[in-house]
N, C-alpha and C positions, 0 to 999 in steps of 0.2 A: 338584766333588768327582769323583773317578775312579770309574768303575763297578766293583763288586766283580768279583774274579776268579771266584767262584762265584756262579751265578745264583741270585736269591732267588725268582722267579717261574718256575715250571717249565712254564708254558704254551708251546707251539710252534704254529707256523703251520700249518693244514690245507692240504693241497695238491689236495683233490679237488673244489675249487669253482672253475669256469671263469668264472663270470659271474652276473648277477642271475637269479632265477627267471623263467620264461616270462611271467608275469603282469606283469612289469616291462618287458619287451621287445616283446610283440606287441600293437600297437594301444593301448598304454597312453597315456592322457593325463597326462603327468608334472606338467604345471603344476597341474592340478586335483588330482591326488592328492597333491602336496607341499603345496598350500595346505590341504588338509584335515588332513594331518598336523600341519602347523603349529599350526593351530587345536586339534587333539587335544592336542599337547605342551603348551599352555597349560593346559588342563583337567588334564592328568596331571602337572602340575609338582609339585616337592617343595622343601621349604624346607631350610634347614641346621640340620637337627635335633640335630646333636652338639653345638651351640653352646648348646643349651638343656637338655642331659642334666642338669645340676646346678642347674638353676633349678627352684624349686619349682613345682608344679602350678598353672597359672593358669585351669583350667577348660576348657581346650581339648580333653582327652581325651574321647571319646564315651563312651556308657554302655556300649557294647560293650566297651571296654577295662576298665571298672571291673568288669565281669562276670568277667573273668579272675581277679580277686582272690577269687573264691568257689571257685575250682578249688585243692584242696589240693596240687595238683602243680605249681602255677604261681605265681610272685610277680612284681609288677610294681612294686614299690618300688624306684625308681632309686637311692635313698640305699645300698642294700643292694650292689649290684655293677653299676654303671652300664656301658653299652657305649661303645665308642670306635672309632676308625678301624681299629685292628689287628683287633679283634673282627670287624668287617665284612670285612676282607680276608681273613680266614682263612675265614670262610663262603664267600666268593667262590672260593677255592682249592678248597674241599669241593664246591661246586655244580658247578664245571667239571670236577672228577675225576667226579663222578657221571655228568653228561651224556656226556662221553667214553667211559666205561666202559660205558654203556648205549646208546651209539650214537644219542644224541639231539641235535638240532641245538643249537649253542652259544647261538643266539638265544633259546632257552628261559631261558637263565640272565638275559639282560637284561631279558625281561619279567617274570621272578620278581623281580629287584632293583626294578623299577619297583613291583610290589606291596609288597615288604618296606619299602622306603624310605617310600613314602608312608604305609604302616601306621604306622611307628615316628615318623613325622613328626606323627601325630595320636596316637599312644598311647605312653607311656612305658614301657618294658620294661626288666627287668634281663637279665642274659646268658642266663638259662636260658630265659625267654620269648623273647628274641631268636633264641636257637637254634631253638626250636620253631617260630617264625614263619618262619625262613629254610627250614626244612625243608619247611613246609607250603606256603609260596609257590612252591617248586620244583615239588611236586606239582601245585598249581594251574596253573602255567604249562605243564607237561606235558600237562594236559588241553587246553589251547589249541591245542598242537601236535600232538595226536592222539598223544601218547607216554604216555598214562597206564597203558597196558598194559605199559609197560617199567618206568617209575618209579611203583610202587604204594605205597599207605599202608603195607602190610605190609613191603615192602623198605626204606623209609625208617625204620619202627620198628626194624627189625632192625639197621640201621647206627646207630641209637642206643645199642645194647647195653643195652638195658633202662631208659634214662633216660626214654624217652617210650614211650607206648603208642599203638596206632591210634587209640584213642578221644580222645587228646590232640590228635592231628593233625586228626581229624575235627572236634573242638569249635573248635580254632583257625581252621580253614577258615571256619567260620561266622562267627567273630568278624571275621576279616579281611574277608569278603564284606560284611559289615554296615558296617564301618568305611569301606570303600572305596566304599560305595554301589554295589557290582556294576560299577564302572569296571574292566574286565579286558581291554581291547584298546588298550594304549599304543603309540604309534610308536616303534620303536627306532632308534637311530643307523644300523643296517643297512639299515633300510627306506629312510632318506634316501640312504645310499649306492647303493642299487639304481636310485634315480631318477637322482641327480646322475651316476652313471657314464656314462649315456647322452649325456652333454654332454662327455666327454673328447675330446681331439683324436684319439686312436687308441681304436677300440671293437672292434677284432678282433685276433687274433694272441696271440703270448706275452707282448707288453708289456702289453696290456690285461689279460690274464689276471693277470699279475704284480701290476699295480696294484690290481686288484680283491681278489685274496688278501691283499696287504699291508694294504690299507684296512680290511678286515674284521678282520684280525688286530689292528690299532691299537684299534679299538672294542672289541673282546673284552677287550683289555688294560685299557681304561679302566674295565671292571667292577670291578677290583681297588680302584680309587682313589676314595676319597670325595669328592674334590675335583671331580668331574665330576657329582655327584648333582644339583646345581643348575644345571648348564649345559644350554642348549638342545641337544636331539639333533641338530638340523641343523647346529648349530655344530661339534659333535664330529665328524660325518660329514665336513663340509668340510674340517676340519683333518686328518682322517685321510687323505684322499684326496690332499691336498697332500703330505703327509709321505710317502705312498706314491710319489707322483711324484719327490719330491726325493730318495727313496732309491734311485732307478736310477741309470743312468749321466747325468752332468750334460748331455751333449749329447742325450740322449733328450728331456728336458723341461727346457729351459732356463728361467731365472728369468722371463723376459718371457712365456713361455708358461703358466707357473704362475700368474702374476698375471692373465694374460688369462682363464683358466679360472674363477678366483675372480670377476672382474667379470662374466662369463657367468652363473654360478650365481646371484649375488646380483641381477643385472638381471632374470634370467628369472622368479625365483621371489620378487622383492620382499624379499630378506632385507637387513637393515641391520646387519651385523656390522662393527665396526670393525677397522682393521688390528691394532690392539692386542689386541683380543679374540681374534682369529684366531691371532695369534702367541702369545699367552699358552697357548692350549689346545693348539697344536702343540708348544710347547716342553714341556709337561707330558707330552703323549703320548710324545714323545721320551724323556722322563726315564723314565717307566714302561717303555717298551721296553728301555731299557738295563739295566734289572733282570731282564730274561727270559732264559730259556735261548736264545730264539731269537737273541739279540744275538750270542752266541758263534758262531754257525754261519751267520748270515744276511749277505748283502752290502748289505743296506738300512740303510746307516748314513748319516746326514746329512754332507753335504760338510764342514760346519763342526765335525765330531764331534758326538757326541750332545749336544743342547742341554739347558739346564736353565731351570727357572723361578726367576728371581732372588729371588722372594719366598718360595721355600720354605726351611725352616731346616735344620740339621744332623740333625733327627730324621726326615728322609725315609726313611733305611735302617730306623729303628724301625718306621715306618708300613709298610714293605714286608716285613717279616720274616714270610714264610710258607714252608711247606716245599714242595719242588718236587714236580711231578707229571708223569705221562705217561698218554696215553691207554690204555696197556696195564695200568696198575696198577689194583689194586682200589680202589673209593672207601673212603675212610677213615672210621672212626666219628667220630660228632660228641659221643659221651660224653665227660664230663669238662669242665672250665672251658673256654670260650672266651677264650683270652687269649695274649698274646704268649709264644713259647717261649723267649724269651731274656730276659736282666735288663737292666732299664733302669738308667742310672746316676742 
């Protein structure tokens, strides 16, 4: 499939990041840190909840979820209006617009989706409840990043244009905390990139900066795509770094050097990802990148042209139909139905 001439994902790469935070560079024991994050990633894992949205409840939902049914403003009956990948991707677009507008780190969105995906994995939600949970988890993640003074309950309620009140967000926060059992510090793909970056053949200068920026952008794009929900964060990070290297001039990082980097990372940190696993994630990242606004203006294009995951069907474009955004635009309201803005055949 040829990429659309008009970008579907409006996200663009941020150029103000030149490398990992100091905590990942000065005296950091990366082996120990990564091992801890790998263990955490197992604890914070998420199942393929969309494959179960039409399946009748099996009792997996927690009592906290059933408590939502008592709120006259929220319904959790999945038969009324079940969520899908398009629904989630539209909320990703909204979240990224909000953090860019309020100058909050995009990694906040990654943390918020860890909360949201794990919550929905345990609790069946209709689209209204899903929207409220998406808004609430962004607020919760902003707290972790010390940005709750920027993204407040009031500002989120205002963005809903009357669909949700501050009390709804506060109540949903309590429900989510109970459901997640207060597990609020997930490792993100960016965390793994920050450690893996230190094992690149080049760690200083414009080339290393370009690799870091591009790799971070790949994992930001992954937030749009439901197919990454069940993937290990270390795998997504490694695939993003390889794509970032491959996107540069072929002479900068030839194939042999890329393969050597993968071997070093896997050996150093005891990772056991197969070649097929890595390639599958890499191809999917290239696909999502090809749907972004950055694709039109960036030179980070795979030498073999933008790759495709052969297992994906023709409805990939449907799943990616979200409105473009830019850091300067105001965050959009989440009022109204969260559904695709185009018609399906």
